[in-house]
Every structure is written in structure tokens, then in C-alpha cells.
C-alpha positions in Angstrom: 10.2 25.4 47.9 7.0 23.6 47.9 8.2 21.2 45.3 11.4 20.5 47.2 9.5 20.0 50.5 7.1 17.6 48.9 9.9 15.7 47.1 11.8 15.3 50.3 8.9 14.0 52.3 7.8 11.7 49.4 11.3 10.2 49.4 11.2 9.9 53.2 7.9 8.0 52.9 9.3 5.5 50.4 12.5 5.0 52.4 10.7 4.6 55.7 8.3 2.2 54.0 11.0 0.0 52.6 13.0 -0.1 55.9 9.8 -0.9 57.9 8.7 -3.6 55.5 12.2 -5.2 55.7 12.4 -5.2 59.5 8.8 -6.5 59.9 9.6 -9.2 57.3 12.5 -10.3 59.4 10.4 -10.3 62.6 7.6 -12.3 60.8 10.2 -14.9 59.7 11.8 -15.2 63.1 8.6 -15.3 65.1 6.1 -16.8 62.6 7.9 -19.1 60.2 11.3 -20.2 61.6 11.9 -22.9 64.1 11.7 -21.3 67.5 14.0 -23.9 68.9 16.7 -22.9 66.4 16.2 -19.1 66.3 15.8 -18.6 70.1 17.5 -21.7 71.3 14.7 -23.2 73.3 16.0 -26.1 75.3 19.7 -25.1 74.9 21.9 -26.0 77.8 25.5 -26.0 78.9 27.5 -26.9 81.9 25.9 -25.6 85.1 22.9 -24.1 83.2 19.5 -25.7 83.0 17.8 -26.1 79.6 16.6 -22.7 78.3 12.9 -22.0 78.7 10.8 -19.6 76.5 10.6 -17.0 79.2 13.8 -17.3 81.3 16.2 -14.4 81.6 18.5 -15.5 78.8 15.8 -16.4 76.3 13.8 -13.2 76.8 16.8 -11.2 76.0 17.0 -12.9 72.6 13.6 -11.6 71.7 14.6 -7.9 71.9 18.1 -8.6 70.6 16.3 -9.6 67.3 15.7 -5.9 66.9 19.4 -5.1 67.0 20.1 -7.9 64.5 17.5 -6.5 62.2 18.8 -3.0 62.4 22.3 -4.2 61.8 21.2 -5.6 58.5 19.5 -2.2 57.8 22.7 -0.4 58.5 24.7 -2.4 56.0 22.0 -2.2 53.3 21.5 1.5 53.9 25.2 2.3 53.6 25.5 0.2 50.4 22.3 1.7 48.9 23.4 5.3 49.6 26.9 4.7 48.4 25.7 3.2 45.2 23.0 5.9 44.6 25.6 8.6 45.1 28.1 6.9 42.7 25.4 6.5 40.0 24.3 10.1 40.4 27.9 11.3 40.0 28.3 9.1 36.9 25.2 10.8 35.5 26.6 14.2 36.4 23.8 14.7 38.9 23.7 15.5 42.6 22.4 12.9 45.1 20.8 14.5 48.1 20.5 12.0 51.0 17.3 12.0 53.0 17.6 13.2 56.6 18.1 10.2 58.8 15.7 11.5 61.5 12.9 11.9 59.0 13.3 8.3 57.8 13.4 7.2 61.4 10.3 9.1 62.3 8.5 7.5 59.3 9.3 4.1 60.7 8.1 4.7 64.3 4.4 4.1 63.7 4.6 1.0 61.5 7.2 -0.6 63.7 5.4 0.3 66.9 2.3 -1.4 65.5 3.7 -4.1 63.4 6.2 -5.6 65.8 3.7 -6.2 68.7 1.1 -7.4 66.1 3.6 -10.1 65.0 5.2 -11.1 68.3 2.0 -11.1 70.3 -0.1 -13.1 67.8 1.9 -15.5 65.7 3.3 -19.0 66.5 3.7 -20.2 70.0 4.5 -19.0 72.6 3.4 -15.4 71.9 5.1 -12.6 73.7 3.5 -10.6 76.5 3.1 -6.8 76.0 6.2 -6.0 78.0 8.5 -8.1 75.9 6.8 -6.9 72.7 7.4 -3.3 73.9 11.1 -4.2 74.6 11.4 -5.5 71.0 10.0 -2.2 69.7 12.3 -0.1 71.9 15.5 -2.0 70.9 14.5 -1.8 67.2 13.9 1.9 67.3 17.1 2.7 69.2 19.1 0.4 66.9 17.5 1.9 63.8 18.4 5.5 64.8 22.1 4.4 64.9 21.8 2.3 61.8 20.5 5.2 59.7 23.1 7.7 60.8 26.0 6.6 58.5 23.9 6.9 55.3 24.8 10.4 54.5 28.5 9.8 55.1 28.3 6.8 52.8 26.9 9.0 50.1 28.9 12.2 50.6 32.2 11.0 52.2 32.6 7.2 52.1 36.3 7.3 52.9 35.7 9.4 56.0 33.1 6.8 57.0 35.7 4.0 56.7 38.1 6.0 58.8 35.4 6.7 61.4 34.6 3.0 61.6 38.3 2.3 62.1 38.4 4.9 64.9 35.3 3.4 66.5 37.1 0.1 67.0 39.0 1.7 69.7 35.9 2.1 71.8 34.7 -1.5 71.4 36.8 -2.9 74.3 35.2 -0.4 76.7 31.7 -1.2 75.4 32.2 -5.0 75.2 34.8 -6.1 77.7 34.0 -4.2 80.9 31.0 -6.5 81.3 33.6 -9.3 82.1 33.9 -7.9 85.6 30.6 -9.5 86.6 31.3 -12.9 85.1 32.7 -14.6 88.3 29.5 -13.6 90.2 27.4 -15.1 87.4 28.9 -18.6 88.0 31.7 -18.6 85.3 34.7 -20.5 86.5 37.2 -17.7 86.1 39.0 -15.7 88.7 38.3 -12.0 89.5 41.9 -11.2 88.7 41.6 -12.7 85.3 38.5 -10.7 84.4 39.9 -7.5 85.7 43.0 -8.0 83.6 40.9 -8.7 80.6 38.8 -5.6 81.2 41.7 -3.2 81.9 43.8 -4.8 79.2 41.0 -4.2 76.8 40.7 -0.5 77.8 44.5 -0.1 77.4 44.4 -1.7 73.9 41.5 0.6 72.9 43.5 3.7 74.0 46.6 2.4 72.1 44.4 1.9 69.0 43.0 5.5 69.3 46.4 6.9 69.6 47.6 4.9 66.6 44.6 6.1 64.6 45.5 9.7 65.6 49.0 9.2 64.2 47.6 7.7 61.0 45.1 10.5 60.5 47.9 13.1 60.9 50.1 11.2 58.5 47.4 10.8 55.9 46.0 14.3 56.4 42.6 13.1 57.4 40.2 15.2 59.5 39.6 14.2 63.1 36.0 13.2 63.9 34.0 14.9 66.7 33.7 13.1 70.0 30.0 12.4 69.3 30.7 10.9 65.9 33.4 8.7 67.4 31.2 7.6 70.2 28.3 6.7 67.9 30.7 4.8 65.7 31.8 2.7 68.6 28.2 2.1 69.7 27.1 1.2 66.2 29.9 -1.3 65.8 29.4 -2.9 69.2 25.7 -3.0 69.6 24.2 -2.9 66.1 26.7 -4.4 63.7 28.2 -7.1 65.9 24.9 -8.8 66.8 24.2 -9.2 63.1 27.7 -10.6 62.5 27.2 -13.0 65.3 23.9 -14.1 63.9 25.4 -14.7 60.4 28.9 -15.9 61.0 29.2 -17.2 64.6 26.3 -19.6 64.6 26.0 -23.0 62.9 24.3 -23.0 59.5 21.5 -25.2 60.8 21.0 -23.0 63.9 21.2 -19.3 62.9 20.1 -18.2 66.3 19.7 -14.8 67.8 22.4 -14.1 70.4 21.6 -13.5 74.1 22.1 -10.0 75.3 24.8 -11.1 77.8 27.2 -11.6 74.8 27.1 -7.8 74.4 25.6 -6.2 77.5 26.2 -6.6 81.2 23.5 -8.1 83.4 24.0 -5.3 85.9 22.4 -2.0 84.7 25.0 -0.1 86.6 27.8 -1.9 84.7 26.0 -1.3 81.4 26.0 2.4 82.2 29.6 2.3 83.2 30.6 0.8 79.9 28.8 3.5 77.9 30.2 6.3 80.1 33.7 4.9 79.8 33.4 4.9 76.1 32.0 8.4 76.1 34.9 9.6 78.3 37.4 8.0 76.0 35.8 9.6 72.9 35.8 13.0 74.6 39.4 12.6 75.9 41.0 11.5 72.7 39.2 14.3 70.8 40.6 16.8 73.2 44.1 15.4 72.9 43.8 15.4 69.1 42.9 19.1 69.1 46.2 19.8 71.0 48.2 17.6 68.6 47.0 19.5 65.6 45.9 23.0 66.6 43.6 24.7 64.1 42.8 21.6 62.3 39.2 21.5 61.0 37.2 18.8 62.7 34.8 16.6 60.9 31.2 17.6 61.6 28.7 15.5 63.5 26.5 13.0 61.6 24.3 15.2 59.6 20.9 15.8 61.1 
């Protein structure tokens, strides 16, 4: 028992150290080495919007969005590493036991809580005030919790993880498109009718996708995920993976900038909450319907804790 306990915590220490070093390395590059005008788009302007300043509303959101971009990279690397480790262990006729995600997360809390402010508040110019440094830490820790969750599924049940990700796509319109409702009031030249049609059409498309996935799961004899697993999959895709994809694929090679939060979150806190609650209701609702469609079918467990 003592050997197992010490082995688990030793492994947690090494995984937490690697994750923390990787994230802090990205922060140091973005804040200390890279061109601030490229990474955070200082001076960027468009029609009807004045040139971006280091501490305006749009630019300040880019600072903490860096935490979500970093954890998106952690998510992909963590999934790949756990999948590969499990396959190598199986090839060697051994058993790979994944670390508990929350232990790895806890091991990252202190180094990230110290390291991120130490970087953002001291290197390059301008340095961040304590409030923005704290926002960077908070966004990183929340994103990291979601990023570490799929690791065990990648090791133990990779195909179920792929199916879960496909299911999670159905929640992305609720999480990403409801924010369109506020766009006319933010100065965008689009009618209220257009944005409402976009938002409601997105919700309908998401529901159709979830129904289609239900049929595919029944046809292929795949377990249904729990509502919490489905909800977290949608959140992970929308708010952790997509910021990374935007950074890598939707920006010019010479200007790999960090996205503003308004590309993923509403400005209005109430609308942000509405988007999350709508996705949660959709996850709970489709899970209840699936239970009726297939009575007695064993549901997939939550992400392992």
C-alpha cells in the first residue's frame, strides 16, 4: 500500500511538473520574448473601432485568454501521451494506470499561481497589474482542469473519447452562438432578427446533431455518456480546444495572436451564464431522452476522478 501510494504521488509530481513547466514556458514566450504587437495585437484596428491599446477591454481579455490557449495545447498533448503510454503498456503485456486528473491539477496550482504572476508582472513592457495577472491564473487553472479530464479516457477507452467529442459538438452552438444576441448593441451592423435567427438556428442544429448522435450510438451499440460528461465535452471543445485552434490555424503565420474573449464569450455576464445553462439543460435533456430510447442500457460513467 505504501509503495503504491508513494508511486502514485511521485508520478503525480512528475506529471504536474511537466505540465507546469510547459504552461509557464508558453507564458514566458508570449509575455517575455514574442512581439507584443503581434501576440496581443497592440494597435490593431478595424472599421468603427479605434486602435487597440494595451489595457483596453479587448486587449485585456487576450491576456487571460492566453491561459485557455495554453491549456488547449496541454489537452491535446495529454491525450496523445496517455493514449501512447497505454498502447505501449499493452504491447509490453503491462497495465497502464493513469494518474488521477485532480491530483495532477492540484500539483500545478502552486507553481502556476506563483509563476504566471511572476512572468506577467515583471517581464517586458507593459507589465500586467495584479488583477490581470490573477485573471490569467484563474483562466489557466479552470482550463487546465478541463484539459486533464480526457486523459484517462484516452488511455482506457479512446474510441469512447472520440464518440464523446463527437457528441460534444452538439453543445457548441449553445456555448458559442448565443452570444450573437448582443452583437447589434455592440455596434455590429447586423439586424436583431439576423442574430436571433443565427442563435436559434444554431440551437436547433445542435439538437438535431445530438438526436443524430443518439441514433448512431444505438446503431453502433455504443454506450451513452452521462449528462456531465457530455456537458464537459462541449465546454472543453468550445472554450479550451477552439482558442488553441484559432491561435494556430485562424491567424496569419506572421501574427499568431491570442484571440480576444469576445470570439468565444459574450460581453454580458448574464448572457455568458445563459449560454452555459442552455448547454447544461441540453445535455441533461438529451440524456433523459436517451434513457427512454434505450431502457436498461448501461450509461458511460463520469470522467474518472
